[in-house]
PyMOL Python script that loads the backbone (N, CA, C, O; Angstrom):
from pymol import cmd

cmd.read_pdbstr("""\
ATOM      1  N   MET A   1       0.792   6.265  29.110  1.00  0.00           N
ATOM      2  CA  MET A   1      -0.173   7.037  28.250  1.00  0.00           C
ATOM      3  C   MET A   1      -0.109   7.029  26.957  1.00  0.00           C
ATOM      4  O   MET A   1       0.996   7.220  26.450  1.00  0.00           O
ATOM      5  N   SER A   2      -1.042   6.851  26.268  1.00  0.00           N
ATOM      6  CA  SER A   2      -1.142   6.992  24.566  1.00  0.00           C
ATOM      7  C   SER A   2      -2.204   8.144  23.943  1.00  0.00           C
ATOM      8  O   SER A   2      -3.138   8.717  24.505  1.00  0.00           O
ATOM      9  N   ASP A   3      -1.906   8.213  23.130  1.00  0.00           N
ATOM     10  CA  ASP A   3      -2.300   9.278  22.854  1.00  0.00           C
ATOM     11  C   ASP A   3      -2.177   9.131  20.954  1.00  0.00           C
ATOM     12  O   ASP A   3      -1.212   8.733  20.303  1.00  0.00           O
ATOM     13  N   TYR A   4      -3.387   9.564  20.509  1.00  0.00           N
ATOM     14  CA  TYR A   4      -3.728   9.975  18.900  1.00  0.00           C
ATOM     15  C   TYR A   4      -4.253  11.490  18.936  1.00  0.00           C
ATOM     16  O   TYR A   4      -4.586  12.112  19.945  1.00  0.00           O
ATOM     17  N   LEU A   5      -4.254  11.986  17.486  1.00  0.00           N
ATOM     18  CA  LEU A   5      -4.936  13.408  17.153  1.00  0.00           C
ATOM     19  C   LEU A   5      -5.675  13.183  16.008  1.00  0.00           C
ATOM     20  O   LEU A   5      -5.082  12.713  15.037  1.00  0.00           O
ATOM     21  N   ILE A   6      -7.189  13.494  15.911  1.00  0.00           N
ATOM     22  CA  ILE A   6      -7.417  14.056  14.705  1.00  0.00           C
ATOM     23  C   ILE A   6      -7.904  15.047  14.602  1.00  0.00           C
ATOM     24  O   ILE A   6      -8.762  15.332  15.438  1.00  0.00           O
ATOM     25  N   THR A   7      -7.614  15.915  13.646  1.00  0.00           N
ATOM     26  CA  THR A   7      -8.200  16.933  13.669  1.00  0.00           C
ATOM     27  C   THR A   7      -7.976  17.923  15.230  1.00  0.00           C
ATOM     28  O   THR A   7      -6.963  18.464  15.673  1.00  0.00           O
ATOM     29  N   SER A   8      -9.214  17.869  15.705  1.00  0.00           N
ATOM     30  CA  SER A   8      -8.909  18.189  17.186  1.00  0.00           C
ATOM     31  C   SER A   8      -9.252  17.648  18.343  1.00  0.00           C
ATOM     32  O   SER A   8      -9.252  18.200  19.444  1.00  0.00           O
ATOM     33  N   LEU A   9      -9.561  16.496  18.065  1.00  0.00           N
ATOM     34  CA  LEU A   9      -9.673  14.891  18.900  1.00  0.00           C
ATOM     35  C   LEU A   9      -8.571  14.441  19.305  1.00  0.00           C
ATOM     36  O   LEU A   9      -7.808  13.814  18.571  1.00  0.00           O
ATOM     37  N   ILE A  10      -8.290  14.758  20.797  1.00  0.00           N
ATOM     38  CA  ILE A  10      -7.201  14.037  21.241  1.00  0.00           C
ATOM     39  C   ILE A  10      -7.801  12.831  22.208  1.00  0.00           C
ATOM     40  O   ILE A  10      -8.885  13.083  22.735  1.00  0.00           O
ATOM     41  N   LYS A  11      -7.298  11.757  22.443  1.00  0.00           N
ATOM     42  CA  LYS A  11      -7.923  10.472  23.118  1.00  0.00           C
ATOM     43  C   LYS A  11      -6.807  10.072  23.848  1.00  0.00           C
ATOM     44  O   LYS A  11      -5.667  10.239  23.415  1.00  0.00           O
ATOM     45  N   SER A  12      -7.086   9.474  25.091  1.00  0.00           N
ATOM     46  CA  SER A  12      -6.086   9.032  25.530  1.00  0.00           C
ATOM     47  C   SER A  12      -6.680   7.580  26.546  1.00  0.00           C
ATOM     48  O   SER A  12      -7.863   7.273  26.691  1.00  0.00           O
ATOM     49  N   MET A  13      -5.321   6.764  27.228  1.00  0.00           N
ATOM     50  CA  MET A  13      -5.630   5.650  27.805  1.00  0.00           C
ATOM     51  C   MET A  13      -4.861   5.279  28.775  1.00  0.00           C
ATOM     52  O   MET A  13      -3.661   5.519  28.644  1.00  0.00           O
ATOM     53  N   HIS A  14      -5.227   4.750  29.731  1.00  0.00           N
ATOM     54  CA  HIS A  14      -3.924   4.266  30.955  1.00  0.00           C
ATOM     55  C   HIS A  14      -3.554   2.980  30.443  1.00  0.00           C
ATOM     56  O   HIS A  14      -4.424   2.158  30.157  1.00  0.00           O
ATOM     57  N   LEU A  15      -2.431   2.760  30.316  1.00  0.00           N
ATOM     58  CA  LEU A  15      -1.587   1.711  30.164  1.00  0.00           C
ATOM     59  C   LEU A  15      -1.251   0.701  31.864  1.00  0.00           C
ATOM     60  O   LEU A  15      -1.243   1.133  33.017  1.00  0.00           O
ATOM     61  N   PRO A  16      -1.092  -0.254  31.515  1.00  0.00           N
ATOM     62  CA  PRO A  16      -0.280  -0.766  32.790  1.00  0.00           C
ATOM     63  C   PRO A  16       1.099  -0.215  33.406  1.00  0.00           C
ATOM     64  O   PRO A  16       1.952  -0.367  32.532  1.00  0.00           O
ATOM     65  N   ASP A  17       1.559   0.257  34.342  1.00  0.00           N
ATOM     66  CA  ASP A  17       2.751   0.557  35.204  1.00  0.00           C
ATOM     67  C   ASP A  17       4.034   0.275  34.741  1.00  0.00           C
ATOM     68  O   ASP A  17       5.049   0.957  34.882  1.00  0.00           O
ATOM     69  N   LYS A  18       3.857  -1.099  34.011  1.00  0.00           N
ATOM     70  CA  LYS A  18       5.475  -1.789  33.275  1.00  0.00           C
ATOM     71  C   LYS A  18       5.473  -1.779  32.167  1.00  0.00           C
ATOM     72  O   LYS A  18       6.443  -2.411  31.751  1.00  0.00           O
ATOM     73  N   SER A  19       4.507  -1.136  30.919  1.00  0.00           N
ATOM     74  CA  SER A  19       3.860  -1.015  29.760  1.00  0.00           C
ATOM     75  C   SER A  19       5.383  -0.633  29.082  1.00  0.00           C
ATOM     76  O   SER A  19       6.127   0.145  29.680  1.00  0.00           O
ATOM     77  N   SER A  20       5.701  -1.130  28.038  1.00  0.00           N
ATOM     78  CA  SER A  20       7.163  -0.479  27.088  1.00  0.00           C
ATOM     79  C   SER A  20       6.307   0.594  26.191  1.00  0.00           C
ATOM     80  O   SER A  20       5.104   0.436  25.985  1.00  0.00           O
ATOM     81  N   MET A  21       6.978   1.586  25.733  1.00  0.00           N
ATOM     82  CA  MET A  21       7.246   2.303  25.084  1.00  0.00           C
ATOM     83  C   MET A  21       6.704   1.680  23.877  1.00  0.00           C
ATOM     84  O   MET A  21       5.684   2.246  23.486  1.00  0.00           O
ATOM     85  N   TYR A  22       7.104   0.625  23.128  1.00  0.00           N
ATOM     86  CA  TYR A  22       6.435  -0.216  22.185  1.00  0.00           C
ATOM     87  C   TYR A  22       5.376  -0.836  22.113  1.00  0.00           C
ATOM     88  O   TYR A  22       4.824  -1.127  21.052  1.00  0.00           O
ATOM     89  N   THR A  23       4.909  -1.150  23.391  1.00  0.00           N
ATOM     90  CA  THR A  23       3.231  -1.285  23.806  1.00  0.00           C
ATOM     91  C   THR A  23       2.327   0.036  23.685  1.00  0.00           C
ATOM     92  O   THR A  23       1.154   0.202  23.349  1.00  0.00           O
ATOM     93  N   ALA A  24       3.545   1.079  24.174  1.00  0.00           N
ATOM     94  CA  ALA A  24       2.517   2.453  23.814  1.00  0.00           C
ATOM     95  C   ALA A  24       2.212   2.648  22.265  1.00  0.00           C
ATOM     96  O   ALA A  24       1.193   2.590  21.578  1.00  0.00           O
ATOM     97  N   GLU A  25       3.425   2.879  22.049  1.00  0.00           N
ATOM     98  CA  GLU A  25       2.978   2.980  19.851  1.00  0.00           C
ATOM     99  C   GLU A  25       2.112   1.957  19.634  1.00  0.00           C
ATOM    100  O   GLU A  25       1.256   2.266  18.804  1.00  0.00           O
ATOM    101  N   LEU A  26       1.978   0.538  20.190  1.00  0.00           N
ATOM    102  CA  LEU A  26       1.426  -0.093  19.086  1.00  0.00           C
ATOM    103  C   LEU A  26      -0.247   0.194  19.420  1.00  0.00           C
ATOM    104  O   LEU A  26      -1.275   0.174  18.743  1.00  0.00           O
ATOM    105  N   SER A  27       0.103   0.480  20.907  1.00  0.00           N
ATOM    106  CA  SER A  27      -1.425   0.706  21.279  1.00  0.00           C
ATOM    107  C   SER A  27      -2.431   1.975  20.567  1.00  0.00           C
ATOM    108  O   SER A  27      -3.566   1.974  20.091  1.00  0.00           O
ATOM    109  N   ALA A  28      -1.347   3.060  20.772  1.00  0.00           N
ATOM    110  CA  ALA A  28      -1.789   4.100  19.887  1.00  0.00           C
ATOM    111  C   ALA A  28      -2.094   4.103  18.483  1.00  0.00           C
ATOM    112  O   ALA A  28      -2.962   4.759  17.907  1.00  0.00           O
ATOM    113  N   ILE A  29      -1.464   3.477  18.120  1.00  0.00           N
ATOM    114  CA  ILE A  29      -1.846   2.724  16.578  1.00  0.00           C
ATOM    115  C   ILE A  29      -2.985   1.940  16.751  1.00  0.00           C
ATOM    116  O   ILE A  29      -3.878   2.646  16.281  1.00  0.00           O
ATOM    117  N   ARG A  30      -3.324   1.243  17.015  1.00  0.00           N
ATOM    118  CA  ARG A  30      -4.894   0.697  17.078  1.00  0.00           C
ATOM    119  C   ARG A  30      -5.712   1.263  17.592  1.00  0.00           C
ATOM    120  O   ARG A  30      -6.836   1.186  17.096  1.00  0.00           O
ATOM    121  N   MET A  31      -5.540   1.949  18.616  1.00  0.00           N
ATOM    122  CA  MET A  31      -6.339   3.207  18.787  1.00  0.00           C
ATOM    123  C   MET A  31      -7.213   4.138  17.643  1.00  0.00           C
ATOM    124  O   MET A  31      -8.411   4.404  17.552  1.00  0.00           O
ATOM    125  N   ALA A  32      -6.162   4.456  16.916  1.00  0.00           N
ATOM    126  CA  ALA A  32      -6.137   5.291  15.744  1.00  0.00           C
ATOM    127  C   ALA A  32      -7.063   4.512  14.839  1.00  0.00           C
ATOM    128  O   ALA A  32      -8.152   5.024  14.579  1.00  0.00           O
ATOM    129  N   LEU A  33      -6.783   3.434  14.372  1.00  0.00           N
ATOM    130  CA  LEU A  33      -7.084   2.493  13.423  1.00  0.00           C
ATOM    131  C   LEU A  33      -9.089   2.088  13.870  1.00  0.00           C
ATOM    132  O   LEU A  33      -9.913   2.146  12.958  1.00  0.00           O
ATOM    133  N   GLU A  34      -9.442   1.792  15.045  1.00  0.00           N
ATOM    134  CA  GLU A  34     -10.084   1.620  15.592  1.00  0.00           C
ATOM    135  C   GLU A  34     -11.295   2.890  15.607  1.00  0.00           C
ATOM    136  O   GLU A  34     -12.492   2.734  15.366  1.00  0.00           O
ATOM    137  N   LEU A  35     -10.679   4.028  15.923  1.00  0.00           N
ATOM    138  CA  LEU A  35     -11.281   5.308  15.506  1.00  0.00           C
ATOM    139  C   LEU A  35     -11.552   5.454  14.147  1.00  0.00           C
ATOM    140  O   LEU A  35     -12.697   5.091  13.878  1.00  0.00           O
ATOM    141  N   ILE A  36     -10.919   5.849  13.209  1.00  0.00           N
ATOM    142  CA  ILE A  36     -10.982   5.413  11.757  1.00  0.00           C
ATOM    143  C   ILE A  36     -11.713   4.283  10.917  1.00  0.00           C
ATOM    144  O   ILE A  36     -11.887   4.264   9.699  1.00  0.00           O
ATOM    145  N   ARG A  37     -12.104   3.334  11.876  1.00  0.00           N
ATOM    146  CA  ARG A  37     -12.960   2.537  11.178  1.00  0.00           C
ATOM    147  C   ARG A  37     -14.499   3.088  11.662  1.00  0.00           C
ATOM    148  O   ARG A  37     -15.367   3.169  10.793  1.00  0.00           O
ATOM    149  N   ARG A  38     -14.778   3.418  12.887  1.00  0.00           N
ATOM    150  CA  ARG A  38     -15.594   4.043  13.609  1.00  0.00           C
ATOM    151  C   ARG A  38     -16.283   5.455  12.834  1.00  0.00           C
ATOM    152  O   ARG A  38     -17.410   5.899  13.052  1.00  0.00           O
ATOM    153  N   LEU A  39     -15.326   5.974  11.936  1.00  0.00           N
ATOM    154  CA  LEU A  39     -15.589   7.119  11.189  1.00  0.00           C
ATOM    155  C   LEU A  39     -15.839   6.680   9.689  1.00  0.00           C
ATOM    156  O   LEU A  39     -16.303   7.526   8.924  1.00  0.00           O
ATOM    157  N   LYS A  40     -15.560   5.405   9.221  1.00  0.00           N
ATOM    158  CA  LYS A  40     -15.527   5.379   8.320  1.00  0.00           C
ATOM    159  C   LYS A  40     -14.477   6.168   7.060  1.00  0.00           C
ATOM    160  O   LYS A  40     -14.770   6.188   5.864  1.00  0.00           O
ATOM    161  N   GLN A  41     -13.436   6.679   7.557  1.00  0.00           N
ATOM    162  CA  GLN A  41     -12.885   7.495   6.997  1.00  0.00           C
ATOM    163  C   GLN A  41     -11.749   6.535   5.645  1.00  0.00           C
ATOM    164  O   GLN A  41     -10.876   5.750   6.015  1.00  0.00           O
ATOM    165  N   LYS A  42     -11.990   6.792   4.350  1.00  0.00           N
ATOM    166  CA  LYS A  42     -11.787   6.123   3.369  1.00  0.00           C
ATOM    167  C   LYS A  42     -10.085   6.739   3.311  1.00  0.00           C
ATOM    168  O   LYS A  42      -9.202   5.931   3.020  1.00  0.00           O
ATOM    169  N   SER A  43      -9.782   7.955   3.557  1.00  0.00           N
ATOM    170  CA  SER A  43      -8.365   8.132   3.370  1.00  0.00           C
ATOM    171  C   SER A  43      -7.982   8.779   4.835  1.00  0.00           C
ATOM    172  O   SER A  43      -8.616   9.471   5.632  1.00  0.00           O
ATOM    173  N   PHE A  44      -6.767   8.282   4.821  1.00  0.00           N
ATOM    174  CA  PHE A  44      -6.268   8.222   6.182  1.00  0.00           C
ATOM    175  C   PHE A  44      -4.570   8.591   6.421  1.00  0.00           C
ATOM    176  O   PHE A  44      -3.963   8.252   5.405  1.00  0.00           O
ATOM    177  N   VAL A  45      -3.920   9.005   7.152  1.00  0.00           N
ATOM    178  CA  VAL A  45      -2.730   9.248   7.634  1.00  0.00           C
ATOM    179  C   VAL A  45      -2.655   8.694   9.483  1.00  0.00           C
ATOM    180  O   VAL A  45      -3.360   8.738  10.491  1.00  0.00           O
ATOM    181  N   ILE A  46      -1.811   8.379   9.208  1.00  0.00           N
ATOM    182  CA  ILE A  46      -0.938   7.844  11.276  1.00  0.00           C
ATOM    183  C   ILE A  46       0.405   7.935  11.187  1.00  0.00           C
ATOM    184  O   ILE A  46       1.047   6.952  10.816  1.00  0.00           O
ATOM    185  N   TYR A  47       0.920   8.919  11.456  1.00  0.00           N
ATOM    186  CA  TYR A  47       2.133   9.226  11.805  1.00  0.00           C
ATOM    187  C   TYR A  47       2.823   8.528  13.425  1.00  0.00           C
ATOM    188  O   TYR A  47       2.228   8.645  14.497  1.00  0.00           O
ATOM    189  N   SER A  48       3.943   7.939  13.285  1.00  0.00           N
ATOM    190  CA  SER A  48       4.463   7.388  13.859  1.00  0.00           C
ATOM    191  C   SER A  48       5.908   7.213  14.022  1.00  0.00           C
ATOM    192  O   SER A  48       6.335   6.567  13.064  1.00  0.00           O
ATOM    193  N   ASP A  49       6.766   7.505  14.789  1.00  0.00           N
ATOM    194  CA  ASP A  49       8.195   7.388  14.741  1.00  0.00           C
ATOM    195  C   ASP A  49       8.651   6.108  15.345  1.00  0.00           C
ATOM    196  O   ASP A  49       9.805   5.963  15.747  1.00  0.00           O
ATOM    197  N   SER A  50       7.622   5.057  15.416  1.00  0.00           N
ATOM    198  CA  SER A  50       8.269   4.179  16.031  1.00  0.00           C
ATOM    199  C   SER A  50       8.887   2.833  14.940  1.00  0.00           C
ATOM    200  O   SER A  50       8.378   1.712  14.952  1.00  0.00           O
ATOM    201  N   LEU A  51       9.348   2.986  14.586  1.00  0.00           N
ATOM    202  CA  LEU A  51       9.927   1.816  13.805  1.00  0.00           C
ATOM    203  C   LEU A  51      10.046   0.506  13.742  1.00  0.00           C
ATOM    204  O   LEU A  51       9.869  -0.163  12.724  1.00  0.00           O
ATOM    205  N   SER A  52      10.405   0.016  15.027  1.00  0.00           N
ATOM    206  CA  SER A  52      10.047  -1.228  15.508  1.00  0.00           C
ATOM    207  C   SER A  52       8.445  -1.199  15.252  1.00  0.00           C
ATOM    208  O   SER A  52       8.194  -1.365  14.058  1.00  0.00           O
ATOM    209  N   SER A  53       7.426  -1.048  15.977  1.00  0.00           N
ATOM    210  CA  SER A  53       6.000  -0.998  15.637  1.00  0.00           C
ATOM    211  C   SER A  53       5.802  -1.210  14.477  1.00  0.00           C
ATOM    212  O   SER A  53       5.216  -2.275  14.284  1.00  0.00           O
ATOM    213  N   LEU A  54       6.111  -0.486  13.353  1.00  0.00           N
ATOM    214  CA  LEU A  54       5.752  -0.160  12.226  1.00  0.00           C
ATOM    215  C   LEU A  54       6.165  -1.332  11.313  1.00  0.00           C
ATOM    216  O   LEU A  54       5.515  -1.688  10.331  1.00  0.00           O
ATOM    217  N   GLN A  55       7.547  -2.007  11.827  1.00  0.00           N
ATOM    218  CA  GLN A  55       8.312  -2.860  11.043  1.00  0.00           C
ATOM    219  C   GLN A  55       7.290  -4.382  11.521  1.00  0.00           C
ATOM    220  O   GLN A  55       7.211  -5.327  10.735  1.00  0.00           O
ATOM    221  N   THR A  56       6.626  -4.400  12.796  1.00  0.00           N
ATOM    222  CA  THR A  56       6.244  -5.548  13.182  1.00  0.00           C
ATOM    223  C   THR A  56       4.833  -5.826  12.710  1.00  0.00           C
ATOM    224  O   THR A  56       4.356  -6.960  12.690  1.00  0.00           O
ATOM    225  N   ILE A  57       4.248  -4.833  12.365  1.00  0.00           N
ATOM    226  CA  ILE A  57       2.838  -4.537  11.150  1.00  0.00           C
ATOM    227  C   ILE A  57       3.114  -5.059  10.203  1.00  0.00           C
ATOM    228  O   ILE A  57       2.502  -6.069   9.856  1.00  0.00           O
ATOM    229  N   GLN A  58       3.891  -4.661   9.643  1.00  0.00           N
ATOM    230  CA  GLN A  58       4.209  -4.717   8.178  1.00  0.00           C
ATOM    231  C   GLN A  58       4.617  -6.089   7.998  1.00  0.00           C
ATOM    232  O   GLN A  58       4.416  -6.619   6.905  1.00  0.00           O
ATOM    233  N   SER A  59       5.364  -6.960   9.274  1.00  0.00           N
ATOM    234  CA  SER A  59       5.561  -8.452   8.336  1.00  0.00           C
ATOM    235  C   SER A  59       4.537  -9.370   9.117  1.00  0.00           C
ATOM    236  O   SER A  59       4.783 -10.571   9.228  1.00  0.00           O
ATOM    237  N   PHE A  60       3.336  -8.792   9.684  1.00  0.00           N
ATOM    238  CA  PHE A  60       2.551  -9.634   9.848  1.00  0.00           C
ATOM    239  C   PHE A  60       2.916 -10.680  11.130  1.00  0.00           C
ATOM    240  O   PHE A  60       2.445 -11.810  11.251  1.00  0.00           O
ATOM    241  N   SER A  61       3.977  -9.955  12.161  1.00  0.00           N
ATOM    242  CA  SER A  61       4.003 -10.948  12.879  1.00  0.00           C
ATOM    243  C   SER A  61       3.601 -10.953  14.569  1.00  0.00           C
ATOM    244  O   SER A  61       3.904 -10.094  15.396  1.00  0.00           O
ATOM    245  N   ILE A  62       3.094 -11.774  14.705  1.00  0.00           N
ATOM    246  CA  ILE A  62       1.544 -11.958  15.632  1.00  0.00           C
ATOM    247  C   ILE A  62       2.692 -11.959  16.944  1.00  0.00           C
ATOM    248  O   ILE A  62       2.429 -12.996  17.554  1.00  0.00           O
ATOM    249  N   ILE A  63       3.907 -11.226  17.686  1.00  0.00           N
ATOM    250  CA  ILE A  63       4.261 -11.505  18.704  1.00  0.00           C
ATOM    251  C   ILE A  63       3.780 -10.896  19.910  1.00  0.00           C
ATOM    252  O   ILE A  63       4.044 -11.298  21.043  1.00  0.00           O
ATOM    253  N   HIS A  64       3.184 -10.074  19.669  1.00  0.00           N
ATOM    254  CA  HIS A  64       2.422  -9.138  20.616  1.00  0.00           C
ATOM    255  C   HIS A  64       0.760  -9.053  20.562  1.00  0.00           C
ATOM    256  O   HIS A  64       0.298  -8.826  19.444  1.00  0.00           O
ATOM    257  N   ILE A  65      -0.026  -9.185  21.473  1.00  0.00           N
ATOM    258  CA  ILE A  65      -1.342  -9.444  21.546  1.00  0.00           C
ATOM    259  C   ILE A  65      -1.801  -8.014  20.399  1.00  0.00           C
ATOM    260  O   ILE A  65      -2.592  -8.109  19.461  1.00  0.00           O
ATOM    261  N   THR A  66      -1.170  -6.956  20.750  1.00  0.00           N
ATOM    262  CA  THR A  66      -1.522  -5.752  20.466  1.00  0.00           C
ATOM    263  C   THR A  66      -1.436  -5.620  18.847  1.00  0.00           C
ATOM    264  O   THR A  66      -2.054  -4.742  18.246  1.00  0.00           O
ATOM    265  N   VAL A  67      -0.774  -6.387  18.331  1.00  0.00           N
ATOM    266  CA  VAL A  67      -0.059  -6.265  16.844  1.00  0.00           C
ATOM    267  C   VAL A  67      -1.253  -7.265  16.320  1.00  0.00           C
ATOM    268  O   VAL A  67      -2.051  -6.840  15.485  1.00  0.00           O
ATOM    269  N   PHE A  68      -1.340  -8.406  16.755  1.00  0.00           N
ATOM    270  CA  PHE A  68      -2.745  -8.886  16.406  1.00  0.00           C
ATOM    271  C   PHE A  68      -3.996  -8.324  16.076  1.00  0.00           C
ATOM    272  O   PHE A  68      -4.604  -8.358  15.006  1.00  0.00           O
ATOM    273  N   SER A  69      -4.382  -7.638  17.496  1.00  0.00           N
ATOM    274  CA  SER A  69      -5.514  -6.688  17.480  1.00  0.00           C
ATOM    275  C   SER A  69      -5.244  -5.348  16.358  1.00  0.00           C
ATOM    276  O   SER A  69      -6.162  -4.528  16.361  1.00  0.00           O
ATOM    277  N   ILE A  70      -4.410  -5.136  15.676  1.00  0.00           N
ATOM    278  CA  ILE A  70      -4.304  -4.257  14.622  1.00  0.00           C
ATOM    279  C   ILE A  70      -4.680  -4.859  13.443  1.00  0.00           C
ATOM    280  O   ILE A  70      -5.582  -4.470  12.702  1.00  0.00           O
ATOM    281  N   LEU A  71      -3.766  -6.089  13.240  1.00  0.00           N
ATOM    282  CA  LEU A  71      -4.121  -6.680  12.044  1.00  0.00           C
ATOM    283  C   LEU A  71      -5.013  -7.406  11.941  1.00  0.00           C
ATOM    284  O   LEU A  71      -4.795  -8.281  11.103  1.00  0.00           O
ATOM    285  N   LYS A  72      -6.382  -7.491  12.628  1.00  0.00           N
ATOM    286  CA  LYS A  72      -7.277  -7.915  12.735  1.00  0.00           C
ATOM    287  C   LYS A  72      -8.138  -6.387  12.750  1.00  0.00           C
ATOM    288  O   LYS A  72      -9.358  -6.410  12.588  1.00  0.00           O
ATOM    289  N   THR A  73      -7.553  -5.326  12.915  1.00  0.00           N
ATOM    290  CA  THR A  73      -8.496  -4.289  12.845  1.00  0.00           C
ATOM    291  C   THR A  73      -8.482  -3.675  11.490  1.00  0.00           C
ATOM    292  O   THR A  73      -9.287  -2.830  11.098  1.00  0.00           O
ATOM    293  N   LEU A  74      -7.243  -4.303  10.642  1.00  0.00           N
ATOM    294  CA  LEU A  74      -6.959  -3.873   9.012  1.00  0.00           C
ATOM    295  C   LEU A  74      -7.605  -5.060   8.240  1.00  0.00           C
ATOM    296  O   LEU A  74      -7.528  -5.107   7.013  1.00  0.00           O
ATOM    297  N   GLN A  75      -8.205  -5.963   8.922  1.00  0.00           N
ATOM    298  CA  GLN A  75      -8.882  -6.635   8.039  1.00  0.00           C
ATOM    299  C   GLN A  75      -9.983  -5.920   7.580  1.00  0.00           C
ATOM    300  O   GLN A  75     -10.516  -5.162   8.391  1.00  0.00           O
ATOM    301  N   PRO A  76     -10.542  -6.012   6.205  1.00  0.00           N
ATOM    302  CA  PRO A  76     -12.037  -5.666   5.821  1.00  0.00           C
ATOM    303  C   PRO A  76     -12.975  -5.550   6.541  1.00  0.00           C
ATOM    304  O   PRO A  76     -13.053  -6.279   7.529  1.00  0.00           O
ATOM    305  N   ALA A  77     -13.846  -4.714   6.296  1.00  0.00           N
ATOM    306  CA  ALA A  77     -15.164  -5.428   7.277  1.00  0.00           C
ATOM    307  C   ALA A  77     -16.130  -5.938   6.132  1.00  0.00           C
ATOM    308  O   ALA A  77     -16.229  -5.742   4.920  1.00  0.00           O
ATOM    309  N   ASP A  78     -16.974  -6.888   7.341  1.00  0.00           N
ATOM    310  CA  ASP A  78     -18.101  -7.312   6.453  1.00  0.00           C
ATOM    311  C   ASP A  78     -19.401  -6.658   6.373  1.00  0.00           C
ATOM    312  O   ASP A  78     -20.263  -7.089   5.607  1.00  0.00           O
TER     313      ASP A  78
END
""", "prot")
cmd.dss("prot")
cmd.show_as("cartoon", "prot")
cmd.util.cbc("prot")
cmd.orient("prot")
């Protein structure tokens, strides 16, 4: 299960049973970014205690399909 919170909104998704915590953290970050993009937020904060997920995203290392999805979401919309 992976969750994120925006004010009073809580959303969750089911991940495959053998998913790692790393995958869960990346999935939560991706979900938050997708929601922020839909809401067209100009300013936002995503809190995460997953240093490995944040470092992977910061390094633009596409070693995980969810990281690729996050990097794609971070690109400016047309």
